[in-house]
C-alpha positions in Angstrom: 21.7 6.8 -3.8 19.2 7.8 -1.3 16.7 5.5 -2.9 19.2 2.7 -2.7 19.6 3.4 1.0 15.9 3.6 1.8 15.3 -0.1 0.0 18.4 -1.3 2.2 16.9 0.1 5.0 13.6 -1.2 4.6 14.9 -4.7 3.7 16.9 -4.9 7.0 14.2 -3.7 9.2 11.8 -6.5 7.4 14.0 -9.2 8.5 13.0 -9.9 11.8 9.3 -9.5 10.9 9.3 -11.9 8.2 8.3 -14.9 10.4 5.0 -13.2 11.5 4.0 -12.5 7.8 2.4 -14.5 5.6 3.2 -12.2 2.8 5.8 -9.3 1.7 5.5 -7.1 -1.0 7.9 -4.7 -2.1 7.2 -1.9 -4.7 9.4 0.8 -6.4 9.9 2.8 -9.2 12.0 6.2 -9.8 10.2 8.6 -7.5 9.0 5.8 -4.9 9.7 2.7 -2.9 7.3 1.0 -0.7 7.4 -2.1 1.7 4.3 -3.8 2.9 3.7 -6.9 5.2 0.3 -8.9 5.1 -0.8 -11.5 7.8 -3.6 -13.7 7.6 -5.5 -13.7 10.9 -7.9 -16.4 9.7 -9.9 -17.3 6.5 -11.8 -14.2 6.6 -9.4 -11.5 8.4 -6.0 -10.0 7.8 -3.9 -7.4 9.0 -1.1 -5.5 7.1 1.1 -2.8 7.8 3.4 -0.6 4.9 5.7 1.9 4.4 6.0 4.1 1.1 8.7 7.0 0.7 8.1 8.9 -2.3 10.0 12.2 -3.9 7.4 13.4 -6.3 6.7 16.9 -7.8 9.8 18.2 -5.9 8.1 17.1 -2.7 9.1 14.1 -0.2 6.6 12.5 2.0 6.5 9.3 4.1 3.2 7.1 4.7 3.1 4.7 7.1 -0.4 2.7 7.1 -1.6 -0.5 8.7 -4.8 -2.1 9.1 -7.4 -4.7 9.5 -9.4 -6.1 6.5 -12.3 -8.6 6.5 -12.1 -10.6 3.2 -13.9 -13.0 1.3 -13.8 -15.0 -1.9 -16.2 -16.1 -4.9 -14.6 -18.2 -7.6 -12.0 -15.9 -9.1 -13.1 -12.9 -7.2 -11.6 -12.0 -3.9 -12.9 -9.0 -2.1 -11.9 -7.1 1.1 -13.1 -4.0 3.2 -11.2 -2.5 6.2 -9.8 0.4 7.8 -6.5 1.6 7.6 -4.8 3.8 10.4 -2.3 6.3 8.7 0.5 8.7 9.3 1.7 10.9 6.6 4.6 13.0 6.9 6.0 15.3 4.3 7.3 19.0 3.6 5.4 21.0 5.6 2.7 18.8 6.8 2.2 16.1 9.0 -1.4 14.2 9.6 -2.8 11.4 10.8 -5.9 9.6 10.8 -7.8 6.5 9.5 -8.8 5.6 6.1 -12.1 3.3 5.3 -12.1 1.1 1.9 -11.6 -2.0 0.4 -10.4 -3.6 -2.6 -10.9 -6.5 -4.8 -8.6 -8.9 -7.0 -9.6 -11.1 -9.9 -7.7 -14.3 -11.3 -8.0 -13.9 -15.1 -5.9 -17.3 -15.0 -4.5 -19.1 -12.5 -1.2 -17.4 -13.2 -2.5 -14.0 -14.4 -4.4 -11.5 -12.1 -5.5 -7.9 -12.0 -6.3 -6.1 -8.8 -7.3 -2.6 -7.3 -8.2 -1.0 -4.0 -9.4 2.4 -3.0 -8.9 4.2 0.6 -10.3 7.4 1.8 -10.4 9.6 5.0 -12.6 12.5 5.3 -12.0 15.7 7.5 -13.8 14.0 10.6 -11.2 11.4 11.2 -8.1 12.9 9.9 -5.9 15.2 12.3 -2.7 17.3 11.8 -2.2 19.6 9.1 -4.4 18.0 6.3 -8.2 17.6 5.9 -8.7 14.4 4.0 -6.4 11.7 2.6 -6.9 9.2 -0.1 -5.0 6.4 -1.8 -5.9 4.1 -4.6 -3.9 1.7 -7.0 -4.6 -0.6 -9.8 -2.3 -3.8 -10.5 -1.9 -6.4 -12.9 0.3 -9.1 -12.1 2.0 -12.6 -12.7 2.7 -15.3 -10.5 6.0 -16.4 -11.7 6.0 -19.3 -9.2 3.6 -20.8 -6.8 5.4 -18.0 -3.9 6.1 -15.2 -6.1 4.7 -12.6 -8.3 5.6 -9.6 -10.3 3.3 -7.1 -11.0 2.5 -3.5 -12.5 0.8 -0.9 -10.8 -0.5 2.7 -11.3 -0.9 4.1 -7.8 -1.9 7.8 -6.5 -2.1 9.0 -3.1 -2.4 12.4 -1.4 -4.6 14.7 0.6 -6.4 17.8 0.7 -5.1 21.0 3.0 -8.4 22.9 2.8 -7.1 25.0 -0.1 -6.0 22.4 -2.4 -5.2 19.0 -3.3 -1.6 17.8 -2.9 -0.7 14.7 -4.9 2.1 12.9 -2.8 2.6 10.4 -5.9 0.9 9.6 -9.2 2.4 7.3 -11.5 3.6 3.8 -12.1 5.1 1.2 -9.5 6.5 -2.2 -10.1 6.5 -4.6 -7.6 7.3 -8.2 -6.1 5.0 -10.1 -3.8 6.3 -13.1 -1.9 4.3 -15.4 -0.1 5.9 -16.7 3.0 3.3 -19.5 4.1 
């Protein structure tokens, strides 16, 4: 029931911001729900903001991430690099910083695609209770309509507190991407 409340709250929060976003992404599975907005600032740059809530391995966590990316394309391959400031809150930890990384998307056919991204924040740009932060995912998706896609993803994100690695989520996620422009 809590997951349904979180999803409805995210959509309610999202409605006023749809006019400024170029795409909206919703991803969920039994232990995770996430909402992400992306706005194309020009042909070469974009900005995004996203929120993820997970209840994984008897641990609750909230991740707020937003950032700026430079992007480019060559044939069927699209790539981007950027910086993603984040705030991570969970059981017995609260941390913030800026993760650096990038990603790529490859169009297998005009409808079928695969993508991946990885971001990492070392100790020097992380504050709070944790010493480092990472997030990565791998997706395979299908454009069911010109303005809507579905995907299956493997996502992993977590941190290090100096003594051990803490996985906030490690598993599958189903998602929808709506292109608004």
